[in-house]
KEGU-731680 format. One record per residue (C-alpha): residue in one letter; chain; x, y, z; residue number from 0. Coordinates in steps of 0.2 Angstrom, whole numbers, plus 5000, padded with zeros to 4 digits. Example, Ala and Ser with C-alpha at 12.3 -4.5 7.8 and 13.67 -1.06 7.14 Angstrom:
// residues 2
+------+-------+------+------+------+-----+
| rest | kette |   c1 |   c2 |   c3 |  nr |
+------+-------+------+------+------+-----+
|    A |     A | 5062 | 4978 | 5039 |   0 |
|    S |     A | 5068 | 4995 | 5036 |   1 |
+------+-------+------+------+------+-----+
//
This chain:
// residues 333
+------+-------+------+------+------+-----+
| rest | kette |   c1 |   c2 |   c3 |  nr |
+------+-------+------+------+------+-----+
|    X |     A | 5104 | 5022 | 4946 |   0 |
|    X |     A | 5102 | 5009 | 4932 |   1 |
|    X |     A | 5094 | 4992 | 4935 |   2 |
|    X |     A | 5110 | 4983 | 4930 |   3 |
|    X |     A | 5120 | 4993 | 4943 |   4 |
|    X |     A | 5106 | 4990 | 4956 |   5 |
|    X |     A | 5107 | 4972 | 4954 |   6 |
|    X |     A | 5125 | 4971 | 4958 |   7 |
|    X |     A | 5121 | 4974 | 4976 |   8 |
|    X |     A | 5114 | 4957 | 4978 |   9 |
|    X |     A | 5123 | 4943 | 4987 |  10 |
|    X |     A | 5119 | 4924 | 4986 |  11 |
|    X |     A | 5102 | 4921 | 4995 |  12 |
|    X |     A | 5102 | 4910 | 5010 |  13 |
|    X |     A | 5093 | 4909 | 5027 |  14 |
|    X |     A | 5102 | 4914 | 5042 |  15 |
|    X |     A | 5088 | 4916 | 5054 |  16 |
|    X |     A | 5087 | 4909 | 5072 |  17 |
|    X |     A | 5087 | 4891 | 5073 |  18 |
|    X |     A | 5070 | 4889 | 5081 |  19 |
|    X |     A | 5060 | 4902 | 5071 |  20 |
|    X |     A | 5059 | 4912 | 5055 |  21 |
|    X |     A | 5060 | 4930 | 5055 |  22 |
|    X |     A | 5048 | 4940 | 5043 |  23 |
|    X |     A | 5047 | 4959 | 5041 |  24 |
|    X |     A | 5032 | 4967 | 5034 |  25 |
|    X |     A | 5035 | 4984 | 5026 |  26 |
|    X |     A | 5023 | 4995 | 5017 |  27 |
|    X |     A | 5010 | 5009 | 5016 |  28 |
|    X |     A | 4992 | 5009 | 5021 |  29 |
|    X |     A | 4987 | 4996 | 5009 |  30 |
|    X |     A | 4998 | 4985 | 5020 |  31 |
|    X |     A | 4995 | 4993 | 5037 |  32 |
|    X |     A | 4976 | 4991 | 5035 |  33 |
|    X |     A | 4970 | 5008 | 5042 |  34 |
|    X |     A | 4952 | 5003 | 5047 |  35 |
|    X |     A | 4952 | 4985 | 5044 |  36 |
|    X |     A | 4950 | 4976 | 5061 |  37 |
|    X |     A | 4956 | 4981 | 5078 |  38 |
|    X |     A | 4969 | 4994 | 5080 |  39 |
|    X |     A | 4987 | 4989 | 5083 |  40 |
|    X |     A | 4993 | 4994 | 5096 |  41 |
|    X |     A | 4975 | 4996 | 5103 |  42 |
|    X |     A | 4967 | 5012 | 5106 |  43 |
|    X |     A | 4973 | 5021 | 5121 |  44 |
|    X |     A | 4989 | 5011 | 5121 |  45 |
|    X |     A | 5005 | 5022 | 5125 |  46 |
|    X |     A | 5015 | 5014 | 5112 |  47 |
|    X |     A | 5003 | 5020 | 5097 |  48 |
|    X |     A | 5013 | 5028 | 5084 |  49 |
|    X |     A | 5000 | 5035 | 5072 |  50 |
|    X |     A | 5004 | 5022 | 5058 |  51 |
|    X |     A | 4986 | 5014 | 5059 |  52 |
|    X |     A | 4990 | 4996 | 5058 |  53 |
|    X |     A | 4976 | 4984 | 5061 |  54 |
|    X |     A | 4973 | 4966 | 5065 |  55 |
|    X |     A | 4964 | 4961 | 5050 |  56 |
|    X |     A | 4976 | 4969 | 5037 |  57 |
|    X |     A | 4985 | 4955 | 5026 |  58 |
|    X |     A | 5001 | 4953 | 5037 |  59 |
|    X |     A | 4990 | 4949 | 5052 |  60 |
|    X |     A | 4979 | 4936 | 5042 |  61 |
|    X |     A | 4995 | 4928 | 5035 |  62 |
|    X |     A | 5003 | 4927 | 5053 |  63 |
|    X |     A | 4988 | 4918 | 5059 |  64 |
|    X |     A | 4988 | 4905 | 5045 |  65 |
|    X |     A | 5006 | 4903 | 5047 |  66 |
|    X |     A | 5004 | 4900 | 5066 |  67 |
|    X |     A | 4990 | 4887 | 5062 |  68 |
|    X |     A | 4999 | 4878 | 5049 |  69 |
|    X |     A | 5018 | 4882 | 5052 |  70 |
|    X |     A | 5030 | 4879 | 5037 |  71 |
|    X |     A | 5042 | 4868 | 5047 |  72 |
|    X |     A | 5045 | 4881 | 5061 |  73 |
|    X |     A | 5037 | 4896 | 5070 |  74 |
|    X |     A | 5037 | 4912 | 5059 |  75 |
|    X |     A | 5040 | 4928 | 5069 |  76 |
|    X |     A | 5032 | 4943 | 5061 |  77 |
|    X |     A | 5038 | 4961 | 5063 |  78 |
|    X |     A | 5025 | 4973 | 5055 |  79 |
|    X |     A | 5031 | 4991 | 5054 |  80 |
|    X |     A | 5020 | 4996 | 5039 |  81 |
|    X |     A | 5013 | 5013 | 5041 |  82 |
|    X |     A | 4999 | 5023 | 5032 |  83 |
|    X |     A | 5005 | 5036 | 5020 |  84 |
|    X |     A | 5022 | 5029 | 5019 |  85 |
|    X |     A | 5032 | 5033 | 5004 |  86 |
|    X |     A | 5046 | 5023 | 4996 |  87 |
|    X |     A | 5060 | 5033 | 5004 |  88 |
|    X |     A | 5051 | 5030 | 5021 |  89 |
|    X |     A | 5056 | 5012 | 5019 |  90 |
|    X |     A | 5074 | 5015 | 5019 |  91 |
|    X |     A | 5081 | 5032 | 5022 |  92 |
|    X |     A | 5069 | 5045 | 5028 |  93 |
|    X |     A | 5059 | 5047 | 5044 |  94 |
|    X |     A | 5041 | 5048 | 5042 |  95 |
|    X |     A | 5029 | 5059 | 5052 |  96 |
|    X |     A | 5012 | 5049 | 5053 |  97 |
|    X |     A | 4996 | 5057 | 5050 |  98 |
|    X |     A | 4983 | 5046 | 5058 |  99 |
|    X |     A | 4967 | 5055 | 5063 | 100 |
|    X |     A | 4964 | 5042 | 5077 | 101 |
|    X |     A | 4968 | 5048 | 5094 | 102 |
|    X |     A | 4983 | 5060 | 5089 | 103 |
|    X |     A | 4993 | 5068 | 5103 | 104 |
|    X |     A | 4991 | 5086 | 5106 | 105 |
|    X |     A | 5007 | 5090 | 5098 | 106 |
|    X |     A | 5005 | 5078 | 5083 | 107 |
|    X |     A | 5013 | 5061 | 5080 | 108 |
|    X |     A | 5032 | 5061 | 5082 | 109 |
|    X |     A | 5042 | 5055 | 5067 | 110 |
|    X |     A | 5046 | 5037 | 5066 | 111 |
|    X |     A | 5062 | 5029 | 5059 | 112 |
|    X |     A | 5064 | 5022 | 5042 | 113 |
|    X |     A | 5055 | 5005 | 5041 | 114 |
|    X |     A | 5071 | 4994 | 5038 | 115 |
|    X |     A | 5078 | 5001 | 5054 | 116 |
|    X |     A | 5061 | 4999 | 5064 | 117 |
|    X |     A | 5061 | 4981 | 5058 | 118 |
|    X |     A | 5078 | 4977 | 5063 | 119 |
|    X |     A | 5083 | 4970 | 5046 | 120 |
|    X |     A | 5099 | 4961 | 5047 | 121 |
|    X |     A | 5108 | 4945 | 5042 | 122 |
|    X |     A | 5095 | 4934 | 5052 | 123 |
|    X |     A | 5080 | 4941 | 5042 | 124 |
|    X |     A | 5073 | 4927 | 5032 | 125 |
|    X |     A | 5058 | 4936 | 5022 | 126 |
|    X |     A | 5054 | 4953 | 5018 | 127 |
|    X |     A | 5037 | 4958 | 5011 | 128 |
|    X |     A | 5035 | 4976 | 5004 | 129 |
|    X |     A | 5020 | 4985 | 4998 | 130 |
|    X |     A | 5024 | 5003 | 4993 | 131 |
|    X |     A | 5024 | 5015 | 4979 | 132 |
|    X |     A | 5007 | 5023 | 4978 | 133 |
|    X |     A | 5010 | 5037 | 4990 | 134 |
|    X |     A | 5026 | 5042 | 4980 | 135 |
|    X |     A | 5016 | 5047 | 4966 | 136 |
|    X |     A | 5006 | 5052 | 4976 | 137 |
|    X |     A | 4991 | 5041 | 4969 | 138 |
|    X |     A | 4979 | 5048 | 4983 | 139 |
|    X |     A | 4983 | 5065 | 4979 | 140 |
|    X |     A | 4979 | 5063 | 4960 | 141 |
|    X |     A | 4963 | 5055 | 4965 | 142 |
|    X |     A | 4958 | 5069 | 4974 | 143 |
|    X |     A | 4963 | 5081 | 4960 | 144 |
|    X |     A | 4953 | 5070 | 4948 | 145 |
|    X |     A | 4938 | 5072 | 4960 | 146 |
|    X |     A | 4941 | 5091 | 4960 | 147 |
|    X |     A | 4942 | 5092 | 4941 | 148 |
|    X |     A | 4928 | 5080 | 4938 | 149 |
|    X |     A | 4916 | 5093 | 4946 | 150 |
|    X |     A | 4922 | 5106 | 4934 | 151 |
|    X |     A | 4915 | 5106 | 4917 | 152 |
|    X |     A | 4928 | 5105 | 4903 | 153 |
|    X |     A | 4942 | 5100 | 4915 | 154 |
|    X |     A | 4952 | 5083 | 4914 | 155 |
|    X |     A | 4964 | 5076 | 4926 | 156 |
|    X |     A | 4971 | 5066 | 4911 | 157 |
|    X |     A | 4976 | 5083 | 4903 | 158 |
|    X |     A | 4982 | 5091 | 4920 | 159 |
|    X |     A | 4995 | 5076 | 4922 | 160 |
|    X |     A | 5000 | 5074 | 4904 | 161 |
|    X |     A | 5002 | 5093 | 4901 | 162 |
|    X |     A | 5004 | 5099 | 4918 | 163 |
|    X |     A | 5004 | 5117 | 4925 | 164 |
|    X |     A | 5020 | 5125 | 4932 | 165 |
|    X |     A | 5025 | 5116 | 4948 | 166 |
|    X |     A | 5017 | 5100 | 4945 | 167 |
|    X |     A | 5026 | 5084 | 4938 | 168 |
|    X |     A | 5019 | 5075 | 4922 | 169 |
|    X |     A | 5013 | 5057 | 4925 | 170 |
|    X |     A | 5028 | 5052 | 4914 | 171 |
|    X |     A | 5040 | 5061 | 4926 | 172 |
|    X |     A | 5031 | 5054 | 4941 | 173 |
|    X |     A | 5033 | 5036 | 4936 | 174 |
|    X |     A | 5051 | 5038 | 4931 | 175 |
|    X |     A | 5055 | 5045 | 4948 | 176 |
|    X |     A | 5046 | 5032 | 4957 | 177 |
|    X |     A | 5055 | 5018 | 4947 | 178 |
|    X |     A | 5072 | 5027 | 4953 | 179 |
|    X |     A | 5066 | 5028 | 4970 | 180 |
|    X |     A | 5060 | 5009 | 4970 | 181 |
|    X |     A | 5077 | 5003 | 4963 | 182 |
|    X |     A | 5086 | 5012 | 4977 | 183 |
|    X |     A | 5074 | 5005 | 4990 | 184 |
|    X |     A | 5077 | 4987 | 4984 | 185 |
|    X |     A | 5095 | 4989 | 4984 | 186 |
|    X |     A | 5095 | 4995 | 5002 | 187 |
|    X |     A | 5084 | 4981 | 5008 | 188 |
|    X |     A | 5096 | 4968 | 5001 | 189 |
|    X |     A | 5111 | 4977 | 5007 | 190 |
|    X |     A | 5103 | 4977 | 5025 | 191 |
|    X |     A | 5096 | 4960 | 5025 | 192 |
|    X |     A | 5107 | 4951 | 5013 | 193 |
|    X |     A | 5100 | 4933 | 5016 | 194 |
|    X |     A | 5082 | 4938 | 5015 | 195 |
|    X |     A | 5070 | 4932 | 5001 | 196 |
|    X |     A | 5061 | 4948 | 4996 | 197 |
|    X |     A | 5043 | 4949 | 4991 | 198 |
|    X |     A | 5035 | 4964 | 4984 | 199 |
|    X |     A | 5016 | 4966 | 4983 | 200 |
|    X |     A | 5007 | 4976 | 4970 | 201 |
|    X |     A | 4991 | 4986 | 4971 | 202 |
|    X |     A | 4974 | 4978 | 4969 | 203 |
|    X |     A | 4961 | 4983 | 4955 | 204 |
|    X |     A | 4954 | 4999 | 4965 | 205 |
|    X |     A | 4946 | 5005 | 4949 | 206 |
|    X |     A | 4934 | 4996 | 4937 | 207 |
|    X |     A | 4938 | 4989 | 4919 | 208 |
|    X |     A | 4926 | 5002 | 4913 | 209 |
|    X |     A | 4924 | 5019 | 4920 | 210 |
|    X |     A | 4906 | 5019 | 4915 | 211 |
|    X |     A | 4903 | 5006 | 4929 | 212 |
|    X |     A | 4905 | 5021 | 4941 | 213 |
|    X |     A | 4890 | 5032 | 4947 | 214 |
|    X |     A | 4897 | 5049 | 4948 | 215 |
|    X |     A | 4884 | 5054 | 4960 | 216 |
|    X |     A | 4890 | 5042 | 4973 | 217 |
|    X |     A | 4904 | 5045 | 4985 | 218 |
|    X |     A | 4903 | 5027 | 4991 | 219 |
|    X |     A | 4911 | 5025 | 4973 | 220 |
|    X |     A | 4922 | 5038 | 4966 | 221 |
|    X |     A | 4911 | 5052 | 4966 | 222 |
|    X |     A | 4912 | 5065 | 4953 | 223 |
|    X |     A | 4928 | 5058 | 4943 | 224 |
|    X |     A | 4924 | 5058 | 4925 | 225 |
|    X |     A | 4923 | 5041 | 4917 | 226 |
|    X |     A | 4937 | 5045 | 4905 | 227 |
|    X |     A | 4948 | 5050 | 4919 | 228 |
|    X |     A | 4944 | 5034 | 4929 | 229 |
|    X |     A | 4950 | 5024 | 4913 | 230 |
|    X |     A | 4965 | 5034 | 4912 | 231 |
|    X |     A | 4970 | 5032 | 4931 | 232 |
|    X |     A | 4968 | 5013 | 4929 | 233 |
|    X |     A | 4978 | 5011 | 4913 | 234 |
|    X |     A | 4991 | 5025 | 4913 | 235 |
|    X |     A | 4993 | 5026 | 4932 | 236 |
|    X |     A | 4989 | 5011 | 4942 | 237 |
|    X |     A | 4992 | 4997 | 4930 | 238 |
|    X |     A | 5009 | 5006 | 4925 | 239 |
|    X |     A | 5014 | 5007 | 4943 | 240 |
|    X |     A | 5011 | 4989 | 4946 | 241 |
|    X |     A | 5021 | 4985 | 4930 | 242 |
|    X |     A | 5035 | 4995 | 4936 | 243 |
|    X |     A | 5036 | 4987 | 4953 | 244 |
|    X |     A | 5035 | 4969 | 4944 | 245 |
|    X |     A | 5049 | 4974 | 4932 | 246 |
|    X |     A | 5061 | 4981 | 4945 | 247 |
|    X |     A | 5057 | 4966 | 4956 | 248 |
|    X |     A | 5062 | 4954 | 4942 | 249 |
|    X |     A | 5078 | 4963 | 4939 | 250 |
|    X |     A | 5083 | 4960 | 4958 | 251 |
|    X |     A | 5077 | 4942 | 4957 | 252 |
|    X |     A | 5063 | 4945 | 4969 | 253 |
|    X |     A | 5046 | 4938 | 4969 | 254 |
|    X |     A | 5032 | 4950 | 4964 | 255 |
|    X |     A | 5014 | 4946 | 4971 | 256 |
|    X |     A | 5001 | 4951 | 4959 | 257 |
|    X |     A | 4984 | 4955 | 4968 | 258 |
|    X |     A | 4977 | 4965 | 4953 | 259 |
|    X |     A | 4972 | 4951 | 4942 | 260 |
|    X |     A | 4962 | 4942 | 4956 | 261 |
|    X |     A | 4954 | 4957 | 4962 | 262 |
|    X |     A | 4947 | 4963 | 4944 | 263 |
|    X |     A | 4928 | 4965 | 4946 | 264 |
|    X |     A | 4929 | 4969 | 4965 | 265 |
|    X |     A | 4934 | 4988 | 4963 | 266 |
|    X |     A | 4927 | 5002 | 4972 | 267 |
|    X |     A | 4913 | 5004 | 4959 | 268 |
|    X |     A | 4905 | 4987 | 4962 | 269 |
|    X |     A | 4890 | 4984 | 4974 | 270 |
|    X |     A | 4894 | 4983 | 4993 | 271 |
|    X |     A | 4893 | 4964 | 4993 | 272 |
|    X |     A | 4906 | 4963 | 4979 | 273 |
|    X |     A | 4918 | 4977 | 4981 | 274 |
|    X |     A | 4935 | 4973 | 4990 | 275 |
|    X |     A | 4940 | 4991 | 4990 | 276 |
|    X |     A | 4929 | 5005 | 4998 | 277 |
|    X |     A | 4926 | 5021 | 4989 | 278 |
|    X |     A | 4929 | 5039 | 4994 | 279 |
|    X |     A | 4917 | 5036 | 5008 | 280 |
|    X |     A | 4914 | 5018 | 5014 | 281 |
|    X |     A | 4911 | 5006 | 5028 | 282 |
|    X |     A | 4924 | 5007 | 5043 | 283 |
|    X |     A | 4924 | 5005 | 5062 | 284 |
|    X |     A | 4917 | 5019 | 5072 | 285 |
|    X |     A | 4934 | 5024 | 5078 | 286 |
|    X |     A | 4938 | 5030 | 5060 | 287 |
|    X |     A | 4934 | 5048 | 5055 | 288 |
|    X |     A | 4919 | 5053 | 5044 | 289 |
|    X |     A | 4927 | 5070 | 5039 | 290 |
|    X |     A | 4944 | 5076 | 5032 | 291 |
|    X |     A | 4950 | 5091 | 5042 | 292 |
|    X |     A | 4952 | 5106 | 5030 | 293 |
|    X |     A | 4941 | 5099 | 5016 | 294 |
|    X |     A | 4922 | 5099 | 5013 | 295 |
|    X |     A | 4922 | 5080 | 5012 | 296 |
|    X |     A | 4910 | 5074 | 5025 | 297 |
|    X |     A | 4905 | 5056 | 5023 | 298 |
|    X |     A | 4894 | 5057 | 5038 | 299 |
|    X |     A | 4881 | 5063 | 5025 | 300 |
|    X |     A | 4881 | 5046 | 5019 | 301 |
|    X |     A | 4882 | 5037 | 5035 | 302 |
|    X |     A | 4899 | 5032 | 5030 | 303 |
|    X |     A | 4918 | 5035 | 5035 | 304 |
|    X |     A | 4932 | 5042 | 5025 | 305 |
|    X |     A | 4940 | 5028 | 5017 | 306 |
|    X |     A | 4948 | 5036 | 5001 | 307 |
|    X |     A | 4949 | 5020 | 4990 | 308 |
|    X |     A | 4957 | 5008 | 5002 | 309 |
|    X |     A | 4955 | 4989 | 5004 | 310 |
|    X |     A | 4941 | 4982 | 5015 | 311 |
|    X |     A | 4941 | 4965 | 5024 | 312 |
|    X |     A | 4938 | 4956 | 5008 | 313 |
|    X |     A | 4953 | 4965 | 4999 | 314 |
|    X |     A | 4964 | 4961 | 5013 | 315 |
|    X |     A | 4959 | 4942 | 5013 | 316 |
|    X |     A | 4963 | 4941 | 4994 | 317 |
|    X |     A | 4980 | 4949 | 4996 | 318 |
|    X |     A | 4983 | 4938 | 5011 | 319 |
|    X |     A | 4980 | 4922 | 5001 | 320 |
|    X |     A | 4993 | 4927 | 4988 | 321 |
|    X |     A | 5006 | 4934 | 5001 | 322 |
|    X |     A | 5004 | 4919 | 5011 | 323 |
|    X |     A | 5008 | 4907 | 4997 | 324 |
|    X |     A | 5023 | 4918 | 4992 | 325 |
|    X |     A | 5030 | 4918 | 5010 | 326 |
|    X |     A | 5028 | 4899 | 5011 | 327 |
|    X |     A | 5037 | 4896 | 4994 | 328 |
|    X |     A | 5052 | 4909 | 5000 | 329 |
|    X |     A | 5054 | 4899 | 5017 | 330 |
|    X |     A | 5054 | 4882 | 5009 | 331 |
|    X |     A | 5064 | 4886 | 4994 | 332 |
+------+-------+------+------+------+-----+
//
């Protein structure tokens, strides 16, 4: 599906929300849901828990509280259906089976509907924010492969993904596929919520500007990943993913929120009081696990939890500041 064709699904924007409030839907993956930042939502032990690991201090909750305190003319009602490990297709067309390690039911988490259905997007939706894309590569899986290859002399994950073995996509094919999926996703969101202002949210600077900033002995950073591969992951994967999201968003006439630029220098390889992204192992609440089942990774050895390069409270606060501004502009436009 080409960009020009995708744009053709758009209709004139407007606001058809309820007269007494704005309707805002937050969609996305763990970088939106929060995972281990703040209190679990729904709370631990609640029968309505769905395995998506949304938390109170993730950026949707922070923005919601600011909008409550300083409303943009009228109350903004947030429906947050973001879900850890969500892919692009989980936003609009596929059911997702959550993988939360926190209080899973005996038979595993039941599948949840696509997020646009869970959020109830319709003609009365005023704003939709979307933070998704990384899991569709998948960036987390690539990071773990780079970690594995980094511990092997002579192996490079850059080579692995540019000239892949049979059964593995090249990075070029991954990014091309993800772009096509993102186009279809935005087209479906606009079709389902034709009057909504759509805001896409990019990914922060989880990796340093120089791979040599990382201590390869520390799993509170990126562990054994080779410095050259850290640079490659930043330049050829993360930055290209953000550029693709921005490009596709602009073709649809949507607002793109850049949180990368403001987070440079706050990556996972910075000191604890500077980083906005935790490393492979990092600080998280006691309810969050210290081990990954089926792997040798045990962050308890460092008195840490398994954070797998995700934003901490500082990262979500930074993202919230930019998303809040974008939401206010969208509602008052």
